[in-house]
C-alpha positions in Angstrom: -4.5 28.0 -10.5 -2.9 24.6 -10.3 -0.2 23.8 -12.8 -1.9 20.5 -13.8 -5.0 22.4 -14.8 -3.3 23.0 -18.1 -3.2 19.2 -18.6 -6.7 18.3 -17.3 -8.7 21.5 -18.2 -6.9 23.2 -21.0 -8.8 26.0 -22.9 -6.9 25.0 -26.0 -5.0 22.0 -27.3 -2.4 21.6 -30.1 -1.7 18.1 -31.4 1.8 18.1 -32.8 2.2 15.1 -35.1 -1.5 15.1 -36.1 -2.0 12.7 -39.0 -4.5 12.4 -41.8 -4.1 8.6 -41.9 -6.7 6.7 -39.9 -5.1 4.1 -37.7 -2.1 6.2 -36.9 -1.8 7.5 -33.3 -1.6 11.1 -34.5 -4.9 10.7 -36.4 -6.8 8.8 -33.8 -6.0 11.0 -30.8 -7.0 14.1 -32.8 -10.2 12.3 -34.0 -11.0 11.3 -30.4 -10.7 14.8 -29.1 -13.1 16.0 -31.9 -15.5 13.1 -31.4 -15.6 13.7 -27.7 -16.9 17.3 -28.4 -14.0 19.0 -26.6 -15.3 22.4 -25.3 -12.0 24.2 -26.0 -10.1 25.1 -29.2 -8.2 22.4 -31.0 -5.2 22.9 -33.3 -3.7 20.2 -35.5 0.0 20.7 -36.2 1.5 19.0 -39.3 3.8 20.7 -41.8 2.7 18.4 -44.6 -1.1 18.8 -44.4 -3.5 21.7 -45.2 -6.3 20.4 -43.0 -7.2 17.4 -40.9 -10.9 16.3 -40.5 -11.9 19.6 -41.9 -9.8 21.5 -39.4 -7.0 23.8 -40.6 -3.5 22.5 -40.0 -0.5 24.6 -38.9 3.1 23.9 -39.9 4.4 24.5 -36.4 3.0 25.4 -33.0 4.6 28.8 -33.4 2.2 29.6 -36.3 -0.9 29.2 -34.2 -2.2 32.8 -33.7 -3.8 32.2 -30.3 -2.4 31.0 -26.9 -2.0 27.3 -26.4 -2.6 25.7 -23.0 -1.6 22.1 -23.7 0.5 20.5 -26.4 0.0 16.8 -27.3 3.2 15.6 -28.9 3.1 12.5 -31.1 6.6 12.6 -32.7 9.8 10.5 -32.6 12.2 11.4 -29.8 14.5 13.9 -31.7 11.5 15.7 -33.2 9.8 15.7 -29.8 12.8 17.5 -28.4 12.6 20.2 -31.2 8.9 20.5 -30.5 9.4 21.0 -26.8 11.8 23.9 -27.5 9.0 25.5 -29.7 6.4 24.9 -26.9 8.5 26.8 -24.5 8.9 29.6 -27.0 5.1 29.6 -27.6 4.4 29.8 -23.9 2.5 26.5 -23.7 1.4 25.7 -20.1 1.4 21.9 -20.2 3.0 19.1 -22.4 1.9 15.5 -22.9 4.2 13.3 -25.0 2.4 10.2 -26.2 5.2 8.8 -28.3 7.4 5.8 -27.4 11.1 5.3 -28.1 12.6 7.0 -25.1 14.3 5.5 -22.0 12.4 2.3 -22.4 14.2 1.6 -25.7 17.7 3.0 -25.8 20.4 5.1 -24.1 19.9 7.7 -26.8 16.2 7.8 -26.0 16.9 8.1 -22.3 19.2 11.1 -22.9 16.6 12.9 -25.0 14.0 12.2 -22.3 16.2 13.7 -19.6 16.8 16.8 -21.8 13.1 17.3 -22.4 12.4 16.9 -18.7 15.1 19.5 -17.9 13.8 22.0 -20.4 10.2 21.6 -19.1 11.3 21.9 -15.5 13.3 25.1 -16.2 10.3 26.6 -18.0 7.9 25.4 -15.1 5.8 23.4 -17.6 4.4 20.1 -16.3 5.3 17.2 -18.6 3.3 14.0 -18.8 5.0 10.9 -20.4 6.6 10.1 -22.7 5.3 6.7 -23.7 1.8 7.2 -22.3 -1.8 6.8 -23.4 -2.9 10.4 -22.8 -5.4 12.3 -20.6 -9.2 12.3 -20.2 -11.5 14.7 -18.4 -15.2 13.9 -19.0 -16.5 16.9 -17.1 -19.3 18.5 -19.2 -17.4 21.8 -19.1 -14.3 20.2 -20.6 -15.1 16.9 -22.4 -11.4 16.2 -23.2 -10.5 12.7 -24.6 -6.9 13.2 -25.6 -6.2 9.5 -25.6 -6.3 6.2 -27.6 -9.8 5.4 -26.2 -12.6 5.6 -28.7 -15.2 6.5 -26.2 -15.3 9.3 -23.7 -16.3 7.7 -20.4 -19.2 9.0 -18.3 -18.5 11.8 -15.8 -18.2 10.5 -12.2 -16.2 10.9 -9.0 -13.4 8.4 -9.5 -10.0 9.5 -10.7 -7.5 7.1 -12.2 -3.7 7.0 -12.6 -1.9 4.4 -14.7 1.7 3.7 -15.5 0.6 1.4 -18.2 -1.1 2.8 -21.3 -2.2 -0.6 -22.6 -4.2 -1.2 -19.4 -6.0 2.1 -19.6 -8.2 1.2 -22.6 -9.2 -2.1 -20.9 -10.0 -0.3 -17.7 -12.2 2.2 -19.5 -14.1 -0.5 -21.3 -14.5 -2.3 -18.0 -15.8 0.8 -16.3 -18.5 1.3 -18.9 -19.7 -2.3 -18.3 -19.9 -1.5 -14.5 -21.6 1.8 -14.9 -18.7 3.8 -13.4 -17.8 7.3 -14.3 -14.5 9.3 -14.0 -13.5 12.7 -12.8 -10.0 12.5 -14.2 -8.1 9.8 -16.0 -4.4 9.8 -17.0 -1.6 7.5 -18.2 1.9 8.7 -17.0 4.2 6.3 -18.9 7.9 6.9 -18.2 7.2 9.6 -15.6 9.9 11.9 -16.8 8.4 14.7 -14.8 4.8 14.3 -13.5 4.4 11.2 -11.4 1.9 9.5 -9.0 2.8 11.8 -6.1 2.1 15.0 -8.1 -1.2 13.6 -9.3 -2.3 12.3 -5.9 -1.8 15.8 -4.6 -3.8 17.3 -7.5 -6.6 14.8 -7.2 -6.9 15.2 -3.4 -7.6 18.9 -4.0 -10.1 18.2 -6.8 -13.6 18.6 -5.4 -14.9 16.3 -8.1 -12.7 13.4 -7.0 -14.0 11.1 -4.2 -11.8 8.1 -4.7 -8.5 7.6 -6.5 -7.5 4.4 -8.3 -3.8 3.7 -9.2 -2.1 1.1 -11.3 1.6 1.2 -10.3 4.6 -0.7 -11.6 7.2 1.2 -9.6 7.0 4.1 -7.2 9.3 7.2 -7.2 9.8 8.2 -3.6 9.7 11.9 -2.8 10.9 13.5 0.4 8.1 13.2 3.0 6.1 11.0 0.6 4.5 9.0 3.4 3.7 12.0 5.6 2.1 13.9 2.7 0.0 11.0 1.5 -1.1 10.3 5.1 -2.5 13.8 5.2 -4.6 13.1 2.2 -6.0 9.8 3.6 -6.5 11.3 7.1 -7.7 14.8 6.5 -11.1 16.4 7.2 -12.0 15.3 3.7 -10.1 12.0 3.4 -9.5 10.7 -0.1 -9.4 6.9 -0.3 -6.5 5.7 -2.5 -6.7 2.2 -4.0 -3.5 0.8 -5.5 -2.9 -2.2 -7.6 0.9 -2.8 -7.7 2.1 -5.1 -10.5 5.2 -7.4 -10.2 4.5 -9.0 -6.8 7.5 -11.0 -5.9 9.6 -12.1 -2.9 12.8 -11.8 -4.8 15.4 -9.1 -4.1 17.1 -10.4 -1.0 18.8 -13.7 -2.0 22.2 -12.4 -0.9 21.0 -11.3 2.5 23.0 -12.2 5.6 20.2 -11.6 8.1 16.7 -13.1 8.5 15.4 -9.5 7.9 17.2 -9.2 4.7 15.8 -12.5 3.4 12.3 -11.5 4.2 12.4 -7.8 3.3 12.1 -7.9 -0.5 10.7 -5.2 -2.6 7.1 -6.1 -1.8 7.7 -5.6 1.9 8.9 -2.1 1.1 5.7 -1.3 -0.9 3.4 -2.9 1.7 5.2 -0.8 4.4 4.7 2.4 2.5 1.1 1.7 1.8 0.3 0.8 5.4 2.1 3.8 6.8 0.4 6.2 4.3 -3.1 4.7 4.6 -3.2 3.5 1.0 -5.4 0.4 0.4 -3.6 -2.2 -1.7 -5.7 -4.5 -3.9 -4.7 -7.6 -5.9 -6.8 -7.5 -9.0 -8.5 -5.0 -11.4 -11.8 -6.6 -10.4 -11.1 -5.7 -6.7 -10.0 -2.3 -7.7 -13.4 -1.6 -9.2 -15.3 -3.4 -6.5 -13.7 -1.2 -3.8 -13.8 2.0 -5.9 -17.6 1.5 -6.3 -18.1 1.3 -2.6 -15.9 4.3 -1.8 -17.4 6.4 -4.6 -20.6 6.5 -2.6 -18.7 8.6 -0.1 -20.0 6.8 3.0 -17.9 5.2 5.7 -19.5 3.1 8.4 -19.1 4.3 12.0 -18.3 0.7 13.1 -18.3 -2.9 11.9 -21.8 -4.0 13.0 -23.4 -5.3 9.8 -26.9 -6.4 9.0 -27.6 -8.8 6.1 -31.0 -9.0 4.3 -31.5 -11.8 1.8 -34.2 -13.8 0.1 -32.1 -17.0 0.0 -30.4 -18.9 2.8 -27.3 -20.0 0.9 -26.0 -16.6 -0.2 -26.8 -15.2 3.2 -24.5 -17.8 4.8 -21.8 -17.0 2.2 -22.1 -13.3 3.1 -22.0 -14.1 6.8 -18.8 -16.0 6.4 -17.2 -13.3 4.2 -18.4 -10.6 6.5 -16.4 -12.1 9.4 -13.4 -12.8 7.3 -13.5 -9.1 6.2 -13.3 -7.8 9.8 -17.0 -7.2 10.2 -19.4 -8.7 12.6 -23.1 -9.4 12.5 -25.2 -6.8 14.3 -27.4 -7.7 17.2 -30.9 -6.2 16.6 -32.7 -4.2 19.3 -36.1 -5.4 20.6 -37.7 -2.6 18.6 -36.1 -3.8 15.4 -37.1 -7.4 16.1 -40.7 -6.3 16.7 -40.8 -4.3 13.5 -39.5 -7.2 11.4 -42.1 -9.6 12.9 -44.8 -7.1 12.1 -43.9 -6.9 8.4 -42.4 -10.3 7.5 -44.2 -13.6 7.2 -43.9 -16.2 10.1 -41.6 -18.3 8.0 -39.0 -15.5 7.7 -35.8 -15.4 9.8 -35.9 -12.4 12.0 -32.4 -12.7 13.3 -29.3 -11.5 11.5 -29.0 -12.4 8.6 -32.7 -11.6 7.9 -34.2 -14.0 5.4 -37.3 -12.4 3.8 -38.0 -15.7 1.9 -37.7 -16.3 -1.8 -41.2 -15.0 -2.7 -40.4 -11.6 -1.2 -42.0 -8.6 -3.0 -40.3 -5.3 -3.1 -42.4 -4.0 -0.2 -41.1 -6.8 2.1 -37.5 -5.8 1.3 -38.3 -2.2 1.9 -39.8 -2.8 5.3 -36.9 -5.0 6.3 -34.3 -2.5 5.2 -36.2 0.4 6.8 -36.3 -1.5 10.1 -32.6 -2.5 10.3 -31.1 0.7 8.9 -32.8 2.7 11.8 -31.3 0.4 14.4 -28.6 2.2 16.3 -26.7 -1.0 16.7 -26.4 -1.4 12.9 -23.5 0.4 11.1 -24.0 -0.9 7.5 -26.3 -3.1 5.5 -25.7 -5.8 2.9 -28.7 -6.5 0.7 -28.9 -9.8 -1.3 -31.4 -10.5 -4.0 -31.5 -13.8 -6.0 -33.9 -13.8 -9.0 -36.9 -16.1 -8.4 -39.8 -16.2 -10.9 -41.8 -13.9 -8.6 -38.9 -11.5 -7.9 -39.3 -7.8 -8.7 -35.7 -6.7 -9.3 -36.6 -3.2 -10.4 -39.1 -2.6 -7.6 -36.7 -3.9 -5.0 -33.9 -1.7 -6.4 -36.3 1.3 -6.3 -37.1 0.6 -2.7 -33.4 0.3 -1.8 -32.7 3.6 -3.5 -35.5 5.3 -1.6 -34.0 4.2 1.8 -30.5 4.8 0.6 -31.1 8.5 0.0 -32.7 8.9 3.5 -29.8 7.6 5.5 -26.1 8.3 5.9 -25.2 4.6 6.6 -23.5 2.5 3.8 -25.7 0.1 2.0 -24.1 -2.3 -0.5 -26.1 -4.7 -2.7 -25.7 -8.1 -4.3 -28.1 -8.7 -7.1 -27.1 -12.2 -8.2 -27.3 -13.1 -11.8 -27.0 -11.2 -15.1 -30.0 -11.1 -17.3 -32.9 -11.3 -14.9 -31.6 -8.6 -12.5 -29.9 -6.3 -15.1 -32.6 -3.6 -15.0 -32.5 -3.5 -11.2 -28.7 -3.3 -11.3 -28.8 -0.5 -13.8 -31.2 1.5 -11.5 -28.9 1.0 -8.5 -25.8 2.1 -10.6 -27.6 5.2 -11.8 -28.3 6.2 -8.2 -24.7 5.4 -7.1 -25.7 2.5 -4.8 -22.8 0.0 -4.8 -24.0 -3.3 -6.4 -22.2 -6.6 -7.0 -22.8 -9.9 -8.6 -21.7 -12.1 -5.7 -22.1 -11.7 -2.0 -18.4 -12.3 -1.2 -17.5 -9.3 -3.4 -20.1 -7.1 -1.6 -18.8 -8.3 1.8 -15.2 -7.6 0.9 -16.0 -4.1 -0.3 -17.9 -3.4 2.9 -14.9 -4.7 4.8 -12.6 -2.2 3.0 -15.0 0.6 4.0 -14.6 -0.4 7.6 -10.8 -0.6 7.2 -10.9 3.0 6.0 -13.0 3.9 9.0 -10.4 2.4 11.4 -7.6 4.3 9.6 -9.4 7.7 9.8 -10.4 7.1 13.4 -7.1 5.5 14.5 -5.8 6.5 17.9 -2.8 8.8 17.8 -0.7 8.7 21.0 1.9 11.3 22.1 5.4 10.4 21.1 7.8 8.9 23.6 10.5 11.3 25.0 13.6 9.2 24.4 17.2 10.2 24.7 20.0 8.6 22.7 23.8 8.7 22.7 23.9 9.7 19.0 27.5 11.0 18.9 28.9 8.0 20.6 27.0 5.7 18.2 28.4 7.6 15.2 31.9 7.2 16.6 31.4 3.5 17.1 30.3 3.0 13.5 33.1 5.2 12.1 35.7 3.4 14.1 34.4 0.0 12.9 34.6 1.1 9.3 38.1 2.5 9.8 39.2 -0.9 11.0 37.5 -2.5 8.0 35.0 -4.2 10.2 31.6 -4.5 8.4 30.0 -7.4 10.4 29.3 -6.8 14.1 28.1 -9.4 16.6 27.2 -9.4 20.3 30.6 -8.2 21.4 31.0 -5.2 19.2 27.4 -4.6 18.2 26.1 -4.5 21.8 27.7 -1.2 22.5 26.0 0.4 19.5 22.6 -0.9 20.5 23.1 0.3 24.1 23.3 3.9 22.7 19.7 3.6 21.6 18.2 2.1 24.8 18.8 -1.6 24.3 19.7 -3.8 27.3 22.5 -6.3 26.5 24.0 -8.9 28.9 27.7 -8.8 29.8 29.9 -10.7 27.4 33.5 -12.1 27.4 35.5 -13.7 24.6 37.2 -17.0 25.4 40.1 -18.2 23.3 40.7 -21.5 25.2 38.8 -24.1 27.2 40.4 -22.7 30.3 39.3 -19.1 29.5 35.8 -20.4 28.9 35.6 -22.2 32.3 37.1 -19.3 34.2 34.9 -16.6 32.5 31.7 -18.6 33.0 32.5 -19.2 36.7 33.2 -15.5 37.3 30.1 -14.4 35.4 27.7 -16.8 37.2 25.7 -19.7 35.9 23.8 -20.5 33.8 25.6 -19.1 30.7 25.3 -19.5 26.9 28.3 -19.8 24.6 28.5 -19.3 20.9 31.1 -19.1 18.1 32.6 -15.7 17.0 33.3 -15.8 13.3 32.7 -13.3 10.5 31.8 -16.2 8.2 29.4 -17.9 10.5 26.5 -15.5 11.0 23.7 -18.0 11.7 25.3 -19.9 14.6 22.4 -22.3 15.2 22.8 -23.6 11.7 26.4 -24.5 12.5 25.5 -26.0 15.8 27.9 -23.5 17.3 25.6 -22.3 20.2 25.1 -24.1 23.5 22.6 -22.9 26.1 22.1 -23.5 29.8 25.6 -24.3 30.7 25.5 -24.9 34.5 29.1 -25.3 35.7 32.8 -24.8 34.8 33.3 -28.3 33.5 30.4 -28.0 31.1 31.8 -24.6 29.9 35.2 -26.1 29.1 33.5 -29.0 27.2 31.2 -26.6 25.4 34.1 -24.5 24.1 35.7 -27.6 22.5 32.3 -28.7 21.0 31.5 -25.3 19.6 34.9 -24.8 17.9 34.8 -28.3 16.4 31.2 -27.9 15.0 32.2 -24.5 13.6 35.2 -25.9 11.8 33.1 -28.8 10.4 30.4 -26.3 9.2 32.9 -24.1 7.4 36.6 -25.2 7.3 37.6 -21.8 5.9 35.9 -19.8 8.6 38.1 -17.5 10.7 37.5 -18.5 14.4 38.0 -15.4 16.6 37.0 -17.2 19.8 33.9 -18.2 21.7 31.6 -15.7 23.3 30.5 -16.3 26.9 27.5 -14.5 28.3 24.8 -14.9 31.0 21.7 -16.7 30.0 18.9 -14.1 29.5 15.9 -14.6 31.8 12.9 -16.3 30.1 10.4 -14.4 28.2 8.7 -14.1 24.8 11.1 -14.3 21.8 10.7 -11.6 19.2 12.8 -10.3 16.3 13.7 -6.7 15.4 15.4 -6.1 12.2 16.5 -3.7 9.5 17.2 -4.0 5.8 18.3 -1.0 3.6 16.7 -0.6 0.2 18.2 1.8 -2.4 15.8 4.6 -3.2 13.6 3.9 -0.2 15.8 3.8 2.9 15.8 1.5 5.9 12.9 -1.0 6.2 12.2 -2.0 9.9 10.9 -5.5 10.7 9.1 -6.9 13.8 7.9 -10.4 14.4 8.0 -13.4 16.7 11.7 -14.6 16.8 13.7 -17.7 16.8 14.9 -20.1 14.1 11.5 -20.4 12.3 11.0 -16.7 11.5 11.8 -17.3 7.8 9.6 -20.3 7.6 6.4 -18.7 9.0 7.2 -15.2 7.8 4.9 -13.8 10.5 6.4 -10.3 10.5 5.4 -6.7 9.8 7.4 -3.9 8.2 7.6 -0.1 8.3 9.9 2.4 6.6 12.2 4.4 8.9 11.8 6.9 10.5 8.9 5.7 12.7 7.5 7.0 16.0 5.4 5.4 18.7 2.2 5.0 16.7 3.8 3.1 13.8 5.8 1.0 16.3 2.5 0.1 18.1 0.8 -0.8 14.8 3.8 -3.0 13.7 3.5 -5.0 16.9 -0.3 -5.4 16.6 -0.2 -6.3 12.9 1.6 -9.6 13.6 -0.5 -12.7 13.8 -0.5 -14.0 17.3 0.0 -10.6 18.9 -2.3 -11.8 21.7 0.6 -13.9 23.0 2.2 -10.7 24.3 -1.0 -9.5 26.0 -1.3 -12.3 28.6 -2.9 -15.1 26.5 -4.5 -17.9 28.6 -3.1 -16.8 31.9 0.4 -16.1 30.8 2.0 -12.9 32.2 1.6 -9.9 30.0 4.8 -9.0 28.1 6.5 -5.6 28.3 4.9 -4.3 25.0 5.8 -0.7 25.8 9.5 -1.5 25.9 9.2 -3.2 22.5 7.6 0.0 21.1 10.4 2.1 22.6 13.1 -0.2 21.2 11.5 -0.1 17.7 11.6 3.7 17.9 15.2 3.5 19.1 16.1 1.2 16.2 14.5 3.6 13.8 16.7 6.4 15.2 19.8 4.2 15.1 19.6 3.6 11.3 18.5 7.1 10.4 21.5 8.5 12.4 23.8 5.9 11.0 22.9 5.2 7.3 25.9 3.0 7.0 23.8 0.2 8.6 22.9 -2.2 5.7 21.3 -5.1 7.6 20.5 -5.8 11.3 19.0 -8.6 13.2 18.2 -8.7 16.9 17.0 -12.3 17.1 15.8 -13.1 19.6 15.0 -10.1 21.7 13.7 -11.7 25.0 10.7 -9.7 26.2 10.1 -10.0 29.9 7.0 -9.4 32.0 5.3 -6.0 31.8 7.5 -3.4 33.5 10.7 -5.6 33.4 12.0 -4.6 30.0 13.6 -6.8 27.3 17.1 -8.2 26.7 19.0 -8.7 23.5 20.1 -12.3 23.1 21.7 -12.3 19.7 22.9 -9.6 17.2 24.0 -9.4 13.6 24.8 -6.0 12.2 26.2 -5.5 8.7 27.7 -2.1 7.7 28.4 -0.8 4.2 31.6 1.1 3.5 
């Protein structure tokens, strides 16, 4: 038996802090459990009352003569601590603390919360809360509404997790209006013990849960979190996980010294986690329900070829546009489908995709059109649109859709535009679990998310690269730098570290005079590039302290003087350690590889197109280390303009495989050397396929 069964399917519940005063939390939760017709046994606990709503009260939980599965605690922090001790003594199997006043209020509350969590962990009792709304299980065998919600929602196949209690009641009310039911519903509050990860594991095993919705304010990372969630979203019975994450912001990296640091804010971390784990992120509560409705039908399309059937041209055009934006494409009908449509539709109809059955279409015309396109092997999904005309039979059309829906495995999503005139048809579709939306763009977006899930489940998984790294040498380099008090590394000292993980770096020399610069450049061979070396000047282009394509000794000597002068003008206090001289890297595509370390999450890797405009365009992708070949591959392909690397318009194809290997190498570098705080390789010059890539500029920041 799962430990959380005591929370979601208890045979008995004791409400500690039950009150006889309507309007108080202790009264309303107890009343809601009763009103919901809970199938187990309910015990109110209040030392100052004889009975509550005709149910006998007990002075303490220890007085209850029978076993208690779950204790709902609605008491101030100090009394909650005493109550938890009694729950342990009683042998309670699960605890939910609804009360506030813990870590969200004061240090004292935080200490009490920690102590309660410790006691529950030692007793192996799952603890939900404190500061939460409660728990709901509408299953007919349980009917538990241990929450603030007045109404027990309908039973369905969606399970919900919320960190916000206040949002829960609004979500429940919204669900009723959309005709959605729930399998499980919980508010987790402060997450002193039970958190999203525990609940996701529990829901995935629950046969009654087809889709999971999560409202998240912050994520507590567990060891192997991404790998474990990936199993849930990729298993033989994948569970779609939809997350709305509050507090979207680009802040959190203002003090960064690298391009990666300035781009890798907290949102980049969450996006990386969600993408790696196969979690679908949504932006609004409306989208959360739109997508949950589509996924709850438990049908994924085998591809993205979509047929649209409409009785009005305008909505069909909107749906066509949104379909393409959502990663779908219009299906091409077979000759057989075309012939069938022409047999059953009037001559004025449009037989191509989108199919326009004309505004006066009766339900039979819709049925014939749907039956024809759904049987086409070149159609993976269908979007049905109905606009209410005076002759429109919304109920009959809905009934025809339901009939076909139950005879096929392909997804069908509907858009019944309007409210009053189509309401009975919408209700019929909802009762039969056919996804239905008010506007065509919502329906198309939902269908697009289904296809996104298909691509995730069917994604290609390639064997990992067999790469060999000089790990011990790298650790020695990092340790030696820190012993010397050196925390910022550039091309000269950072190149050796990168070479340990497969990076190619050009030879470098440090000039400390004009004569040095000329001689070193001459010996190295032209053309060369020269740049300032200073711990205070990290972005050398900004200081005009980089000169490219130096062709002879005289130019090298002149460049030395110019670079030093510009550096001093840029920052008079900067320590000038010399001017770096290196061979110009052969031409290729410029990309950026980077790392930024986030407390609690680890190292965030970044890939994008490089150069000075990387922060302006923010055309980058992120993943959390460690990564392997497959995530490296997806990082590269997720960047807009990826086609530039594949030989766009006759250009030579870039060495994409080398980029993948270097991203894996970079991942190993930072996991082997956690002292790396920030890192930029910008640009990495990627040569033609088979010819590798060369590091052109490096910034590495270590933490002591």
